[in-house]
C-alpha positions in Angstrom: 112.6 112.6 102.1 112.0 110.1 99.9 111.3 107.5 102.3 108.9 109.8 103.9 107.2 110.4 100.6 106.8 106.7 99.0 103.8 105.8 101.5 102.3 108.6 100.1 102.7 107.5 96.8 101.7 103.8 97.0 98.1 104.8 99.0 97.2 107.8 97.5 94.0 106.3 95.4 93.7 104.0 98.8 90.1 104.9 100.3 91.5 103.8 104.1 95.2 104.7 104.4 95.3 107.4 107.2 97.9 109.9 106.0 100.3 110.9 108.8 101.8 114.5 109.5 104.6 114.3 106.9 106.8 116.9 109.5 106.3 114.5 112.0 107.6 111.3 110.3 110.3 113.0 108.8 111.4 114.0 111.9 111.0 110.6 113.8 113.7 108.9 111.7 116.5 111.7 113.5 117.7 110.9 116.8 118.1 114.5 117.7 114.0 115.1 117.4 113.1 111.3 118.4 115.1 109.9 121.8 113.7 106.4 121.2 116.5 106.0 119.1 119.4 107.6 121.2 119.4 104.2 122.3 119.0 102.2 119.4 121.1 101.2 116.6 119.0 101.8 113.1 119.1 102.4 109.3 117.1 103.2 106.4 116.8 101.1 103.1 114.9 102.1 99.7 114.5 99.8 96.8 114.8 101.6 93.4 113.4 100.3 89.8 114.9 102.7 87.6 114.7 106.7 89.5 110.9 104.7 91.4 111.1 103.7 95.0 109.0 101.0 95.0 109.5 99.7 98.8 111.4 100.8 101.9 111.9 99.7 105.4 114.0 100.7 108.6 115.9 98.3 111.1 116.7 98.8 114.5 118.1 97.5 117.7 116.7 98.2 120.5 119.7 97.7 123.3 117.5 98.6 125.9 114.9 96.2 124.9 117.4 93.5 124.6 119.5 93.6 127.9 115.3 93.7 129.8 114.6 90.7 127.5 117.9 89.1 128.0 118.1 88.5 124.2 120.2 89.7 120.8 116.9 90.8 118.7 116.6 93.5 116.0 113.2 94.9 114.5 112.2 95.8 110.8 109.9 98.7 110.6 108.3 101.2 108.3 108.2 98.6 105.9 106.2 99.5 102.7 106.4 98.0 99.0 104.6 97.5 95.8 103.0 94.6 95.0 106.1 92.3 94.4 107.3 89.8 96.5 111.0 89.7 95.2 110.8 93.8 97.0 109.7 92.4 100.3 112.2 89.7 100.2 114.8 92.5 99.5 113.8 94.7 101.8 113.8 91.8 104.7 116.6 90.5 103.2 118.9 93.4 103.7 117.5 93.8 107.7 118.5 90.5 108.0 122.2 90.7 106.5 122.6 93.9 108.7 121.2 92.5 111.6 123.4 89.6 111.6 126.3 91.9 111.1 125.5 93.4 114.5 125.3 89.9 116.2 121.6 89.6 116.3 120.0 85.9 116.6 116.2 87.0 115.8 114.2 89.6 113.8 110.8 91.0 114.9 108.5 93.1 113.7 107.1 95.8 112.0 108.2 97.5 114.9 109.4 100.8 115.4 112.6 101.9 118.2 110.0 102.8 121.0 106.7 101.3 122.2 104.2 104.2 120.8 105.5 104.2 116.7 103.3 102.8 114.5 103.7 98.6 114.6 102.0 95.7 113.2 100.6 94.6 109.7 97.0 94.5 109.4 96.0 90.9 108.1 92.2 91.1 109.2 89.7 94.6 108.3 91.6 95.7 105.1 88.5 97.7 104.5 88.0 99.3 107.9 89.5 103.1 108.6 91.9 102.7 110.8 92.8 105.5 113.7 95.6 108.3 113.3 98.1 106.5 115.7 97.6 102.8 113.5 98.4 102.1 110.7 96.9 100.3 107.2 98.7 97.8 104.9 97.5 96.4 101.6 96.1 93.1 101.9 99.3 91.3 100.0 101.7 92.7 102.9 101.1 89.2 104.9 101.6 86.9 102.8 104.8 88.3 101.3 106.2 88.8 104.2 105.5 84.8 105.6 107.1 83.8 102.0 109.8 85.0 103.7 110.1 82.9 106.6 108.1 84.9 109.0 105.7 83.4 111.5 103.1 85.1 113.7 104.7 86.4 117.3 101.4 87.7 118.5 98.3 89.7 117.4 96.5 92.7 118.3 92.6 93.1 118.3 90.6 96.4 117.5 86.6 96.9 118.4 84.4 99.2 117.2 82.1 100.4 119.9 78.7 101.8 119.2 78.2 104.3 121.9 74.7 104.3 123.9 73.0 107.3 123.8 72.5 106.8 127.6 75.0 105.4 130.2 75.0 102.0 132.1 73.1 102.5 135.0 74.1 99.4 136.6 77.9 100.2 135.8 77.2 104.0 137.3 76.5 102.4 140.9 79.3 100.0 140.6 81.9 102.9 139.9 80.6 105.0 142.4 81.1 101.8 145.2 84.7 100.9 143.9 85.5 104.9 144.0 84.0 104.9 147.7 85.3 101.6 148.6 88.5 102.7 147.7 88.8 106.1 148.7 89.4 107.6 145.4 88.4 110.2 143.7 87.9 111.2 139.7 90.3 114.4 138.5 89.8 116.5 135.1 91.8 118.6 134.4 90.4 122.6 133.5 93.3 122.9 130.7 95.6 121.5 128.4 98.2 123.2 130.8 96.5 121.7 133.9 96.9 118.4 131.9 100.6 118.6 130.7 101.9 119.5 133.9 100.9 115.9 135.3 102.3 114.4 132.2 105.4 113.1 134.0 102.9 111.6 136.5 100.7 109.8 133.9 103.8 108.3 132.2 105.3 107.0 135.3 102.0 105.3 135.8 102.3 104.1 132.1 105.8 102.7 132.8 104.4 100.6 136.2 101.2 99.5 134.4 102.5 98.8 131.0 106.0 96.7 132.7 105.9 93.3 131.2 103.6 93.8 128.0 105.1 92.7 124.6 107.9 94.6 123.3 107.3 97.1 125.6 110.3 99.4 127.4 110.5 101.5 130.1 110.2 105.0 129.1 113.0 107.4 130.1 112.7 111.1 130.5 113.5 112.2 127.1 110.8 110.4 126.1 108.6 111.5 128.0 109.2 114.7 127.5 108.8 113.7 123.3 105.4 112.2 124.3 104.0 114.9 126.3 104.8 117.3 123.9 103.6 115.0 120.7 100.4 113.5 122.5 99.2 115.9 125.1 99.7 119.3 123.4 96.7 118.4 121.1 94.6 116.2 123.3 91.3 117.7 124.5 91.1 117.5 128.4 87.7 116.8 128.8 89.1 113.4 127.3 91.0 112.4 130.1 89.9 110.6 133.0 92.0 110.2 136.1 91.4 108.5 139.4 93.5 109.7 142.6 94.1 108.3 145.7 93.6 110.1 149.0 97.0 111.4 148.9 96.9 113.1 144.9 98.3 110.0 143.4 97.6 108.8 140.0 96.3 105.3 140.5 94.7 105.1 136.9 94.3 106.9 133.6 92.4 106.6 130.3 93.1 109.3 127.4 90.6 109.4 124.5 90.1 111.9 121.4 87.3 112.5 118.5 88.8 110.7 115.5 90.9 112.7 113.7 91.2 110.0 110.3 89.1 111.6 107.9 90.4 114.9 108.7 93.9 113.5 108.0 92.9 112.4 104.7 91.7 115.7 103.7 94.4 117.0 104.7 96.6 114.6 103.4 99.0 115.0 106.1 100.1 118.6 105.5 98.2 121.2 107.3 99.7 124.3 105.3 98.6 126.4 103.5 95.0 125.1 103.7 94.9 121.5 104.9 94.0 123.0 108.7 91.2 124.3 107.2 90.1 121.1 106.0 90.7 119.3 109.2 88.4 121.8 110.6 85.7 120.9 107.9 85.6 117.5 108.7 85.8 117.8 112.5 82.6 119.1 112.4 81.0 116.2 111.0 82.7 113.8 113.1 81.2 111.3 115.6 83.8 108.8 116.3 85.7 108.7 119.5 89.5 107.1 119.1 90.4 105.2 123.2 94.2 105.9 123.0 95.4 104.3 126.3 94.0 103.2 130.2 96.6 102.2 132.4 95.6 101.4 136.1 98.4 101.1 138.7 99.5 97.5 140.1 98.4 98.1 143.9 94.5 98.6 142.5 94.3 95.7 139.5 91.6 93.7 139.5 89.2 96.2 141.4 87.6 97.4 138.4 89.1 100.8 137.5 89.7 100.1 134.1 86.0 100.5 134.1 85.5 103.0 136.0 87.7 105.2 133.4 85.6 103.4 130.7 82.1 104.9 132.2 83.4 108.6 132.4 84.7 108.2 128.9 81.4 106.8 127.9 79.1 110.1 129.9 81.7 112.4 127.9 81.1 111.1 124.3 77.6 110.9 125.1 77.7 114.8 125.9 79.8 114.9 122.8 77.5 113.9 120.4 79.4 110.9 119.7 77.9 107.5 118.4 81.1 105.2 118.0 84.4 104.3 119.8 87.3 102.6 117.9 90.3 101.3 120.2 93.3 100.7 119.5 95.3 97.4 119.0 95.0 95.6 122.2 97.2 92.2 122.5 94.4 89.0 122.3 96.4 87.8 125.5 95.2 90.7 127.5 92.2 89.1 128.7 91.9 92.3 131.6 91.4 94.4 128.9 89.4 92.5 126.2 87.0 91.7 129.5 86.5 95.7 129.5 84.6 95.5 126.7 81.9 93.0 127.9 78.0 94.4 127.9 79.3 97.0 125.2 77.6 96.4 121.8 80.5 96.0 119.5 82.9 94.0 116.2 86.3 93.3 116.1 86.5 94.7 113.4 90.4 94.4 112.5 93.9 92.2 113.6 97.3 93.2 113.1 100.2 91.0 114.0 103.7 91.3 115.0 106.1 88.8 113.3 109.5 87.3 114.0 112.3 84.9 112.4 115.2 83.5 113.7 118.0 84.4 111.8 
């Protein structure tokens, strides 16, 4: 409980930290609740000053990831600390000692046990509100981590995109042409139940499309069930765009949701007893769309389906009265995704980093 509660205390006066759901954070620490922990060794530590918590960190060894990439690496994650380099040094030093005792030769982070956990350290964009599935940290984090001997492994970029009043007629023609030429069809779920029924197929597509990306490990059935429960259960089906082939197979998909960032700040991570009312009131004024995931089957890569999905999302956002879209982290080396935004009015306003260190 102290581990989960610490960032709520550390960031209580921050204008930019978006609190997660407290109960979800607690359950994510438990292997009986979080299947990503079942294939990992893990441990959690706090740094105390007297009886006051001043830092926290988790250590993970994802054995499936190590086998896939043929290496002996651990991860540090859930790292938060007060403005004191000694606390950061104590936290990372503890994870390094634990990692070495288990035979690891490298440590990366911040990363969770699974691919869809919160990760990265924010290195640019400290005056920007993150999405609810992203994270925030104070500006002193990067320098203190680097002082402990950590170097950049890879960066992720995030963008704020202006939603135009009208969809681009040129892209509309291209989208129609691509679908017709490849004999593909747009599919929309009429309800959440209908969407959830295709949940396994969606994550099978994710496994195929994300293979080879940094730190991605194919999802097991238990992880897929967990993600369907925690992800699909609150997504509005109108913001899920799916492309099917003539055999009803899913070949491309995109998921977005209205931004809950201001709503989560209002309820402070707890829906009861009155947090749900604060969420409802804030959502009435929301004008931002959070772009969560895009996946395209390898068979249809380089055929413009990314743009087809985003174009459909754009039209729905216009009809919903939304004015802005926020991306989540996109690998700086993933040119196919970054090229998708050409022609949109945007600014790249956040940069997040994964660090690495040889032990």
